[in-house]
C-alpha positions in Angstrom: -43.6 66.3 115.2 -40.2 67.0 113.7 -37.4 64.7 114.9 -33.8 65.8 114.5 -31.2 63.2 115.5 -27.6 64.4 115.9 -24.1 63.1 115.4 -23.9 59.4 114.4 -27.6 58.8 115.1 -28.4 60.4 111.7 -26.7 57.5 110.0 -28.2 54.9 112.3 -31.8 56.2 111.7 -31.2 57.2 108.1 -32.3 60.8 108.3 -31.3 64.3 109.6 -34.8 65.6 110.0 -38.1 63.7 109.7 -41.7 64.6 110.3 -43.3 61.8 112.3 -47.0 61.6 112.9 -48.1 60.5 116.4 -51.6 60.4 118.0 -52.8 63.4 120.0 -51.5 63.0 123.6 -48.4 61.0 122.6 -45.6 60.7 125.0 -41.8 60.5 124.5 -42.0 56.7 125.1 -44.4 56.5 122.1 -42.0 58.3 119.9 -39.1 56.1 121.0 -41.2 53.0 120.2 -41.7 54.3 116.6 -38.0 55.1 116.3 -37.1 51.6 117.4 -39.6 49.7 115.3 -39.9 51.8 112.1 -36.4 53.3 111.9 -34.2 50.7 113.6 -33.0 52.7 116.6 -31.0 49.9 118.4 -30.7 49.1 122.0 -26.9 49.4 121.7 -24.2 49.8 119.2 -20.9 48.0 119.5 -17.6 49.7 118.8 -15.0 47.0 118.9 -14.8 45.9 122.5 -17.0 48.7 123.8 -20.8 49.1 123.6 -22.7 52.3 123.6 -26.0 51.4 125.3 -29.1 53.5 124.4 -31.8 51.7 126.5 -32.3 49.9 129.7 -35.5 48.2 128.9 -37.7 51.0 127.5 -35.8 53.7 129.4 -33.2 55.7 127.5 -29.9 55.7 129.3 -27.4 56.6 126.5 -29.5 59.2 124.7 -29.9 62.9 125.4 -33.5 63.7 124.4 -34.4 67.3 124.1 -37.8 68.9 123.5 -37.4 72.4 122.2 -34.0 72.5 123.8 -35.0 71.2 127.2 -34.0 67.8 128.4 -36.7 65.3 129.3 -34.8 64.6 132.4 -35.9 67.9 133.8 -39.5 67.2 132.7 -41.3 63.9 133.1 -38.8 61.6 131.5 -40.3 59.2 128.9 -43.8 60.2 130.2 -43.2 63.8 128.9 -46.1 64.7 126.6 -45.2 65.7 123.1 -46.8 68.5 121.1 -46.1 70.3 117.8 -44.1 73.5 118.1 
């Protein structure tokens, strides 16, 4: 699976494009767990007195997650299955 963060997330994660191996049948929540643990995707980022919140628990709230250009919000959210392609 190829992950392509955009804008300032490239700097946060340390890459512009990365191939990440996940088990067959992996879900968006599995990918997010890998990004949080292995690549340091934070729960929030502070900008002075303001915070940009990315997660409410395990649910992304400040992230736009697209799979082949389609938002996971119009699919099954973090339970959306991932596949190569």
